[in-house]
N, CA, C, O and the ligand as a Tripos MOL2 file, in Angstrom:
@<TRIPOS>MOLECULE
protein
  225   223    57     0     0
PROTEIN
NO_CHARGES

@<TRIPOS>ATOM
      1 N         -17.6290   25.9250  193.9680 N.3       1 MET1
      2 CA        -17.8340   26.8130  192.8760 C.3       1 MET1
      3 C         -19.4050   27.0860  192.6600 C.2       1 MET1
      4 O         -20.2290   26.1720  192.6970 O.2       1 MET1
      5 N         -19.7060   28.3060  192.4540 N.am      2 GLU2
      6 CA        -21.1510   28.6220  192.1950 C.3       2 GLU2
      7 C         -21.4530   28.3160  190.8070 C.2       2 GLU2
      8 O         -20.5620   28.2520  189.9590 O.2       2 GLU2
      9 N         -22.6950   28.1240  190.5450 N.am      3 SER3
     10 CA        -23.2090   27.9090  189.1910 C.3       3 SER3
     11 C         -23.3760   29.2640  188.4880 C.2       3 SER3
     12 O         -23.5250   30.3050  189.1280 O.2       3 SER3
     13 N         -23.3450   29.2110  187.1190 N.am      4 VAL4
     14 CA        -23.6590   30.4090  186.3530 C.3       4 VAL4
     15 C         -25.0480   30.9320  186.7280 C.2       4 VAL4
     16 O         -25.2600   32.1350  186.8810 O.2       4 VAL4
     17 N         -25.9560   30.0220  186.8680 N.am      5 ARG5
     18 CA        -27.3530   30.4200  187.2150 C.3       5 ARG5
     19 C         -27.3710   31.1910  188.4780 C.2       5 ARG5
     20 O         -28.0140   32.2380  188.5600 O.2       5 ARG5
     21 N         -26.6680   30.6980  189.4910 N.am      6 LYS6
     22 CA        -26.6740   31.3560  190.8400 C.3       6 LYS6
     23 C         -25.9700   32.7370  190.6930 C.2       6 LYS6
     24 O         -26.4350   33.7230  191.2640 O.2       6 LYS6
     25 N         -24.8920   32.8020  189.9570 N.am      7 GLY7
     26 CA        -24.1740   34.0100  189.7050 C.3       7 GLY7
     27 C         -25.0910   35.1340  189.0520 C.2       7 GLY7
     28 O         -25.0330   36.3090  189.4130 O.2       7 GLY7
     29 N         -25.9190   34.6800  188.0840 N.am      8 LEU8
     30 CA        -26.8470   35.6400  187.5300 C.3       8 LEU8
     31 C         -27.8840   36.0660  188.5310 C.2       8 LEU8
     32 O         -28.2450   37.2420  188.5870 O.2       8 LEU8
     33 N         -28.3800   35.1180  189.3380 N.am      9 ARG9
     34 CA        -29.4490   35.3940  190.2090 C.3       9 ARG9
     35 C         -28.9140   36.4080  191.3560 C.2       9 ARG9
     36 O         -29.6440   37.3020  191.7860 O.2       9 ARG9
     37 N         -27.6940   36.2240  191.7850 N.am     10 SER10
     38 CA        -27.1250   37.0350  192.7950 C.3      10 SER10
     39 C         -26.4850   38.3200  192.3280 C.2      10 SER10
     40 O         -25.9790   39.0960  193.1380 O.2      10 SER10
     41 N         -26.5040   38.5590  190.9940 N.am     11 GLY11
     42 CA        -26.0280   39.8320  190.4570 C.3      11 GLY11
     43 C         -24.5430   39.8780  190.2240 C.2      11 GLY11
     44 O         -24.0090   40.9180  189.8370 O.2      11 GLY11
     45 N         -23.8440   38.7470  190.4540 N.am     12 ASP12
     46 CA        -22.3600   38.7250  190.1310 C.3      12 ASP12
     47 C         -22.1180   38.6490  188.6450 C.2      12 ASP12
     48 O         -21.0900   39.1120  188.1500 O.2      12 ASP12
     49 N         -23.0490   38.0710  187.9390 N.am     13 LEU13
     50 CA        -22.9500   37.9410  186.5250 C.3      13 LEU13
     51 C         -24.1300   38.6180  185.8110 C.2      13 LEU13
     52 O         -25.2040   38.7490  186.3980 O.2      13 LEU13
     53 N         -23.9550   39.0300  184.6080 N.am     14 GLU14
     54 CA        -25.0470   39.4800  183.8000 C.3      14 GLU14
     55 C         -24.7820   39.1060  182.3690 C.2      14 GLU14
     56 O         -23.6530   38.8080  181.9780 O.2      14 GLU14
     57 N         -25.8860   39.1290  181.5670 N.am     15 LYS15
     58 CA        -25.6790   38.9120  180.1260 C.3      15 LYS15
     59 C         -25.7600   40.1970  179.3660 C.2      15 LYS15
     60 O         -26.6400   41.0250  179.5980 O.2      15 LYS15
     61 N         -24.8050   40.3640  178.4280 N.am     16 ASP16
     62 CA        -24.9190   41.5250  177.5540 C.3      16 ASP16
     63 C         -25.9300   41.3500  176.4800 C.2      16 ASP16
     64 O         -26.6300   40.3380  176.4340 O.2      16 ASP16
     65 N         -26.0230   42.3240  175.6060 N.am     17 THR17
     66 CA        -27.0820   42.3500  174.6120 C.3      17 THR17
     67 C         -26.9540   41.1880  173.6200 C.2      17 THR17
     68 O         -27.9010   40.8620  172.9030 O.2      17 THR17
     69 N         -25.7530   40.5630  173.5930 N.am     18 TYR18
     70 CA        -25.5650   39.4040  172.6890 C.3      18 TYR18
     71 C         -25.6290   38.1070  173.4570 C.2      18 TYR18
     72 O         -25.1970   37.0690  172.9550 O.2      18 TYR18
     73 N         -26.1690   38.1440  174.6840 N.am     19 GLU19
     74 CA        -26.3530   36.9360  175.5180 C.3      19 GLU19
     75 C         -24.9620   36.3510  176.0050 C.2      19 GLU19
     76 O         -24.8760   35.1940  176.4170 O.2      19 GLU19
     77 N         -23.9300   37.1730  175.9400 N.am     20 ARG20
     78 CA        -22.6360   36.6940  176.4390 C.3      20 ARG20
     79 C         -22.5930   36.9900  177.9720 C.2      20 ARG20
     80 O         -23.0600   38.0270  178.4420 O.2      20 ARG20
     81 N         -22.0360   36.0660  178.6820 N.am     21 LEU21
     82 CA        -21.8540   36.2500  180.1160 C.3      21 LEU21
     83 C         -20.7310   37.2180  180.5100 C.2      21 LEU21
     84 O         -19.6070   37.1330  180.0170 O.2      21 LEU21
     85 N         -21.0830   38.1520  181.4300 N.am     22 GLN22
     86 CA        -20.0770   39.1280  181.8200 C.3      22 GLN22
     87 C         -19.9600   39.1520  183.3620 C.2      22 GLN22
     88 O         -20.9720   38.9780  184.0400 O.2      22 GLN22
     89 N         -18.7730   39.3580  183.9250 N.am     23 CYS23
     90 CA        -18.5660   39.6260  185.3180 C.3      23 CYS23
     91 C         -18.9190   41.0520  185.5730 C.2      23 CYS23
     92 O         -18.3280   41.9530  184.9770 O.2      23 CYS23
     93 N         -19.8960   41.2930  186.4710 N.am     24 VAL24
     94 CA        -20.4180   42.6230  186.6960 C.3      24 VAL24
     95 C         -19.2990   43.4410  187.3090 C.2      24 VAL24
     96 O         -19.1300   44.5980  186.9260 O.2      24 VAL24
     97 N         -18.5380   42.9110  188.2260 N.am     25 GLU25
     98 CA        -17.5170   43.6730  188.9460 C.3      25 GLU25
     99 C         -16.4200   44.2030  188.0260 C.2      25 GLU25
    100 O         -15.9880   45.3450  188.1840 O.2      25 GLU25
    101 N         -15.9430   43.3600  187.0270 N.am     26 CYS26
    102 CA        -14.8550   43.6940  186.1750 C.3      26 CYS26
    103 C         -15.3180   44.2610  184.8280 C.2      26 CYS26
    104 O         -14.5650   44.9250  184.1150 O.2      26 CYS26
    105 N         -16.6440   43.9600  184.4920 N.am     27 GLU27
    106 CA        -17.1370   44.2580  183.1010 C.3      27 GLU27
    107 C         -16.3060   43.5440  182.1060 C.2      27 GLU27
    108 O         -15.9900   44.0850  181.0460 O.2      27 GLU27
    109 N         -15.9360   42.3170  182.4280 N.am     28 GLU28
    110 CA        -15.1490   41.5050  181.4320 C.3      28 GLU28
    111 C         -16.0410   40.3690  180.9800 C.2      28 GLU28
    112 O         -16.8710   39.8420  181.7210 O.2      28 GLU28
    113 N         -15.8330   40.0340  179.7670 N.am     29 GLU29
    114 CA        -16.5730   38.8310  179.1980 C.3      29 GLU29
    115 C         -15.8810   37.5480  179.7400 C.2      29 GLU29
    116 O         -14.6540   37.4540  179.7750 O.2      29 GLU29
    117 N         -16.6970   36.5910  180.1500 N.am     30 LEU30
    118 CA        -16.1330   35.3590  180.7190 C.3      30 LEU30
    119 C         -15.5920   34.4610  179.6010 C.2      30 LEU30
    120 O         -16.1650   34.3450  178.5170 O.2      30 LEU30
    121 N         -14.4480   33.8300  179.9300 N.am     31 THR31
    122 CA        -13.8860   32.8120  179.0220 C.3      31 THR31
    123 C         -14.3950   31.4050  179.4520 C.2      31 THR31
    124 O         -14.9160   31.2320  180.5540 O.2      31 THR31
    125 N         -14.2400   30.4790  178.6090 N.am     32 THR32
    126 CA        -14.7500   29.1250  178.8160 C.3      32 THR32
    127 C         -13.6280   28.1310  178.9150 C.2      32 THR32
    128 O         -12.7450   28.0980  178.0580 O.2      32 THR32
    129 N         -13.6490   27.2870  179.9890 N.am     33 GLU33
    130 CA        -12.7660   26.1870  180.0690 C.3      33 GLU33
    131 C         -13.5310   24.9170  180.1920 C.2      33 GLU33
    132 O         -14.4270   24.7790  181.0240 O.2      33 GLU33
    133 N         -13.1650   23.9820  179.3450 N.am     34 ASN34
    134 CA        -13.8540   22.6640  179.4950 C.3      34 ASN34
    135 C         -13.1980   21.8350  180.6070 C.2      34 ASN34
    136 O         -11.9720   21.7430  180.6740 O.2      34 ASN34
    137 N         -13.9780   21.2620  181.4360 N.am     35 ASP35
    138 CA        -13.4980   20.4260  182.5130 C.3      35 ASP35
    139 C         -13.7260   18.9990  182.1050 C.2      35 ASP35
    140 O         -14.8810   18.5750  182.0570 O.2      35 ASP35
    141 N         -12.6740   18.2050  181.7980 N.am     36 PRO36
    142 CA        -12.8610   16.8320  181.3300 C.3      36 PRO36
    143 C         -13.4720   15.9260  182.4120 C.2      36 PRO36
    144 O         -14.0730   14.8930  182.1160 O.2      36 PRO36
    145 N         -13.3030   16.3370  183.6470 N.am     37 GLU37
    146 CA        -13.7290   15.4770  184.7480 C.3      37 GLU37
    147 C         -15.1810   15.7280  185.1040 C.2      37 GLU37
    148 O         -15.7410   14.9770  185.9030 O.2      37 GLU37
    149 N         -15.8020   16.7270  184.5610 N.am     38 GLU38
    150 CA        -17.1430   17.0760  184.9590 C.3      38 GLU38
    151 C         -17.9830   17.4010  183.6960 C.2      38 GLU38
    152 O         -17.4670   17.7940  182.6500 O.2      38 GLU38
    153 N         -19.2560   17.2190  183.8590 N.am     39 VAL39
    154 CA        -20.1270   17.5410  182.7880 C.3      39 VAL39
    155 C         -20.3590   19.0690  182.7250 C.2      39 VAL39
    156 O         -20.5520   19.7470  183.7340 O.2      39 VAL39
    157 N         -20.3290   19.5340  181.5380 N.am     40 GLY40
    158 CA        -20.4530   20.9860  181.3630 C.3      40 GLY40
    159 C         -19.0990   21.6620  181.2830 C.2      40 GLY40
    160 O         -18.1210   21.0160  180.9100 O.2      40 GLY40
    161 N         -19.0050   22.9740  181.6290 N.am     41 SER41
    162 CA        -17.7750   23.6920  181.4550 C.3      41 SER41
    163 C         -17.7070   24.6960  182.6230 C.2      41 SER41
    164 O         -18.6390   24.8610  183.4090 O.2      41 SER41
    165 N         -16.5550   25.3400  182.6740 N.am     42 VAL42
    166 CA        -16.2550   26.3330  183.7420 C.3      42 VAL42
    167 C         -16.1080   27.6110  183.0120 C.2      42 VAL42
    168 O         -15.3920   27.6600  182.0130 O.2      42 VAL42
    169 N         -16.7500   28.6590  183.4560 N.am     43 ARG43
    170 CA        -16.6210   30.0300  182.9770 C.3      43 ARG43
    171 C         -15.7420   30.7680  183.8920 C.2      43 ARG43
    172 O         -15.9150   30.7180  185.1100 O.2      43 ARG43
    173 N         -14.7850   31.4650  183.3320 N.am     44 VAL44
    174 CA        -13.7350   32.1770  184.1590 C.3      44 VAL44
    175 C         -13.7560   33.6510  183.7270 C.2      44 VAL44
    176 O         -13.8410   33.9970  182.5490 O.2      44 VAL44
    177 N         -13.6710   34.5070  184.7870 N.am     45 CYS45
    178 CA        -13.5240   35.9360  184.5470 C.3      45 CYS45
    179 C         -11.9960   36.2320  184.4010 C.2      45 CYS45
    180 O         -11.2190   35.9480  185.3120 O.2      45 CYS45
    181 N         -11.5940   36.7970  183.2630 N.am     46 PRO46
    182 CA        -10.1430   37.0640  183.0930 C.3      46 PRO46
    183 C          -9.7010   38.2480  183.9820 C.2      46 PRO46
    184 O          -8.5000   38.4720  184.1350 O.2      46 PRO46
    185 N         -10.6300   38.9930  184.5580 N.am     47 GLY47
    186 CA        -10.3230   40.1720  185.3650 C.3      47 GLY47
    187 C          -9.9580   39.7080  186.8120 C.2      47 GLY47
    188 O          -8.8740   40.0310  187.2980 O.2      47 GLY47
    189 N         -10.8420   38.9670  187.4830 N.am     48 CYS48
    190 CA        -10.6490   38.6660  188.8790 C.3      48 CYS48
    191 C         -10.4210   37.1770  189.1140 C.2      48 CYS48
    192 O         -10.1220   36.7610  190.2340 O.2      48 CYS48
    193 N         -10.5580   36.3960  188.0850 N.am     49 GLY49
    194 CA        -10.2090   34.9830  188.1210 C.3      49 GLY49
    195 C         -11.3180   34.1380  188.7850 C.2      49 GLY49
    196 O         -11.1140   32.9480  189.0260 O.2      49 GLY49
    197 N         -12.4610   34.7250  189.0740 N.am     50 ARG50
    198 CA        -13.5550   33.9400  189.6660 C.3      50 ARG50
    199 C         -14.0460   32.9690  188.6250 C.2      50 ARG50
    200 O         -13.9410   33.2030  187.4210 O.2      50 ARG50
    201 N         -14.6010   31.8380  189.1330 N.am     51 GLU51
    202 CA        -15.0890   30.7530  188.2770 C.3      51 GLU51
    203 C         -16.4760   30.4360  188.5580 C.2      51 GLU51
    204 O         -16.8980   30.4400  189.7140 O.2      51 GLU51
    205 N         -17.2380   30.1500  187.5150 N.am     52 TRP52
    206 CA        -18.6100   29.7130  187.6690 C.3      52 TRP52
    207 C         -18.7850   28.4530  186.8650 C.2      52 TRP52
    208 O         -18.2570   28.3100  185.7620 O.2      52 TRP52
    209 N         -19.5020   27.5870  187.4140 N.am     53 LYS53
    210 CA        -19.7610   26.2900  186.7200 C.3      53 LYS53
    211 C         -20.9910   26.3580  185.8740 C.2      53 LYS53
    212 O         -22.0650   26.7090  186.3620 O.2      53 LYS53
    213 N         -20.8510   26.0150  184.5620 N.am     54 GLN54
    214 CA        -21.9650   25.9950  183.6610 C.3      54 GLN54
    215 C         -22.4040   24.5790  183.3930 C.2      54 GLN54
    216 O         -21.5940   23.7850  182.9120 O.2      54 GLN54
    217 N         -23.6280   24.2190  183.6730 N.am     55 VAL55
    218 CA        -24.1300   22.8840  183.5090 C.3      55 VAL55
    219 C         -24.9370   22.8460  182.2690 C.2      55 VAL55
    220 O         -25.8190   23.6790  182.0630 O.2      55 VAL55
    221 N         -24.6400   21.8550  181.4040 N.am     56 GLY56
    222 CA        -25.4750   21.7030  180.1690 C.3      56 GLY56
    223 C         -25.2250   22.7800  179.0660 C.2      56 GLY56
    224 O         -25.8600   22.7430  178.0120 O.2      56 GLY56
    225 ZN        -14.3610   39.5960  187.4000 Zn       57 ZN57
@<TRIPOS>BOND
     1     1     2 1
     2     2     3 1
     3     3     4 2
     4     3     5 am
     5     5     6 1
     6     6     7 1
     7     7     8 2
     8     7     9 am
     9     9    10 1
    10    10    11 1
    11    11    12 2
    12    11    13 am
    13    13    14 1
    14    14    15 1
    15    15    16 2
    16    15    17 am
    17    17    18 1
    18    18    19 1
    19    19    20 2
    20    19    21 am
    21    21    22 1
    22    22    23 1
    23    23    24 2
    24    23    25 am
    25    25    26 1
    26    26    27 1
    27    27    28 2
    28    27    29 am
    29    29    30 1
    30    30    31 1
    31    31    32 2
    32    31    33 am
    33    33    34 1
    34    34    35 1
    35    35    36 2
    36    35    37 am
    37    37    38 1
    38    38    39 1
    39    39    40 2
    40    39    41 am
    41    41    42 1
    42    42    43 1
    43    43    44 2
    44    43    45 am
    45    45    46 1
    46    46    47 1
    47    47    48 2
    48    47    49 am
    49    49    50 1
    50    50    51 1
    51    51    52 2
    52    51    53 am
    53    53    54 1
    54    54    55 1
    55    55    56 2
    56    55    57 am
    57    57    58 1
    58    58    59 1
    59    59    60 2
    60    59    61 am
    61    61    62 1
    62    62    63 1
    63    63    64 2
    64    63    65 am
    65    65    66 1
    66    66    67 1
    67    67    68 2
    68    67    69 am
    69    69    70 1
    70    70    71 1
    71    71    72 2
    72    71    73 am
    73    73    74 1
    74    74    75 1
    75    75    76 2
    76    75    77 am
    77    77    78 1
    78    78    79 1
    79    79    80 2
    80    79    81 am
    81    81    82 1
    82    82    83 1
    83    83    84 2
    84    83    85 am
    85    85    86 1
    86    86    87 1
    87    87    88 2
    88    87    89 am
    89    89    90 1
    90    90    91 1
    91    91    92 2
    92    91    93 am
    93    93    94 1
    94    94    95 1
    95    95    96 2
    96    95    97 am
    97    97    98 1
    98    98    99 1
    99    99   100 2
   100    99   101 am
   101   101   102 1
   102   102   103 1
   103   103   104 2
   104   103   105 am
   105   105   106 1
   106   106   107 1
   107   107   108 2
   108   107   109 am
   109   109   110 1
   110   110   111 1
   111   111   112 2
   112   111   113 am
   113   113   114 1
   114   114   115 1
   115   115   116 2
   116   115   117 am
   117   117   118 1
   118   118   119 1
   119   119   120 2
   120   119   121 am
   121   121   122 1
   122   122   123 1
   123   123   124 2
   124   123   125 am
   125   125   126 1
   126   126   127 1
   127   127   128 2
   128   127   129 am
   129   129   130 1
   130   130   131 1
   131   131   132 2
   132   131   133 am
   133   133   134 1
   134   134   135 1
   135   135   136 2
   136   135   137 am
   137   137   138 1
   138   138   139 1
   139   139   140 2
   140   139   141 am
   141   141   142 1
   142   142   143 1
   143   143   144 2
   144   143   145 am
   145   145   146 1
   146   146   147 1
   147   147   148 2
   148   147   149 am
   149   149   150 1
   150   150   151 1
   151   151   152 2
   152   151   153 am
   153   153   154 1
   154   154   155 1
   155   155   156 2
   156   155   157 am
   157   157   158 1
   158   158   159 1
   159   159   160 2
   160   159   161 am
   161   161   162 1
   162   162   163 1
   163   163   164 2
   164   163   165 am
   165   165   166 1
   166   166   167 1
   167   167   168 2
   168   167   169 am
   169   169   170 1
   170   170   171 1
   171   171   172 2
   172   171   173 am
   173   173   174 1
   174   174   175 1
   175   175   176 2
   176   175   177 am
   177   177   178 1
   178   178   179 1
   179   179   180 2
   180   179   181 am
   181   181   182 1
   182   182   183 1
   183   183   184 2
   184   183   185 am
   185   185   186 1
   186   186   187 1
   187   187   188 2
   188   187   189 am
   189   189   190 1
   190   190   191 1
   191   191   192 2
   192   191   193 am
   193   193   194 1
   194   194   195 1
   195   195   196 2
   196   195   197 am
   197   197   198 1
   198   198   199 1
   199   199   200 2
   200   199   201 am
   201   201   202 1
   202   202   203 1
   203   203   204 2
   204   203   205 am
   205   205   206 1
   206   206   207 1
   207   207   208 2
   208   207   209 am
   209   209   210 1
   210   210   211 1
   211   211   212 2
   212   211   213 am
   213   213   214 1
   214   214   215 1
   215   215   216 2
   216   215   217 am
   217   217   218 1
   218   218   219 1
   219   219   220 2
   220   219   221 am
   221   221   222 1
   222   222   223 1
   223   223   224 2
@<TRIPOS>SUBSTRUCTURE
     1 MET1         2 RESIDUE 1 A MET
     2 GLU2         6 RESIDUE 1 A GLU
     3 SER3        10 RESIDUE 1 A SER
     4 VAL4        14 RESIDUE 1 A VAL
     5 ARG5        18 RESIDUE 1 A ARG
     6 LYS6        22 RESIDUE 1 A LYS
     7 GLY7        26 RESIDUE 1 A GLY
     8 LEU8        30 RESIDUE 1 A LEU
     9 ARG9        34 RESIDUE 1 A ARG
    10 SER10       38 RESIDUE 1 A SER
    11 GLY11       42 RESIDUE 1 A GLY
    12 ASP12       46 RESIDUE 1 A ASP
    13 LEU13       50 RESIDUE 1 A LEU
    14 GLU14       54 RESIDUE 1 A GLU
    15 LYS15       58 RESIDUE 1 A LYS
    16 ASP16       62 RESIDUE 1 A ASP
    17 THR17       66 RESIDUE 1 A THR
    18 TYR18       70 RESIDUE 1 A TYR
    19 GLU19       74 RESIDUE 1 A GLU
    20 ARG20       78 RESIDUE 1 A ARG
    21 LEU21       82 RESIDUE 1 A LEU
    22 GLN22       86 RESIDUE 1 A GLN
    23 CYS23       90 RESIDUE 1 A CYS
    24 VAL24       94 RESIDUE 1 A VAL
    25 GLU25       98 RESIDUE 1 A GLU
    26 CYS26      102 RESIDUE 1 A CYS
    27 GLU27      106 RESIDUE 1 A GLU
    28 GLU28      110 RESIDUE 1 A GLU
    29 GLU29      114 RESIDUE 1 A GLU
    30 LEU30      118 RESIDUE 1 A LEU
    31 THR31      122 RESIDUE 1 A THR
    32 THR32      126 RESIDUE 1 A THR
    33 GLU33      130 RESIDUE 1 A GLU
    34 ASN34      134 RESIDUE 1 A ASN
    35 ASP35      138 RESIDUE 1 A ASP
    36 PRO36      142 RESIDUE 1 A PRO
    37 GLU37      146 RESIDUE 1 A GLU
    38 GLU38      150 RESIDUE 1 A GLU
    39 VAL39      154 RESIDUE 1 A VAL
    40 GLY40      158 RESIDUE 1 A GLY
    41 SER41      162 RESIDUE 1 A SER
    42 VAL42      166 RESIDUE 1 A VAL
    43 ARG43      170 RESIDUE 1 A ARG
    44 VAL44      174 RESIDUE 1 A VAL
    45 CYS45      178 RESIDUE 1 A CYS
    46 PRO46      182 RESIDUE 1 A PRO
    47 GLY47      186 RESIDUE 1 A GLY
    48 CYS48      190 RESIDUE 1 A CYS
    49 GLY49      194 RESIDUE 1 A GLY
    50 ARG50      198 RESIDUE 1 A ARG
    51 GLU51      202 RESIDUE 1 A GLU
    52 TRP52      206 RESIDUE 1 A TRP
    53 LYS53      210 RESIDUE 1 A LYS
    54 GLN54      214 RESIDUE 1 A GLN
    55 VAL55      218 RESIDUE 1 A VAL
    56 GLY56      222 RESIDUE 1 A GLY
    57 ZN57       225 GROUP 0 **** ****
C-alpha cells in the first residue's frame, strides 16, 4: 500500500480547499479506517476502493 504522502506526490491524491484528501480519479473524498495492527490509519476511496496508508 502506498502512503498518502506518495499519493499526493504522484498526483493520485490531492487536498481540497479544506485540506481534505481526495482521490483525483474519482473526485471522491477519502474515508478513514483505523488499522489496530498498525500505527496510523488507512484512507480509502469510496469510488475505486484504493487505499493509502496515513502515518501519524
Ligand atoms: Zn478513487
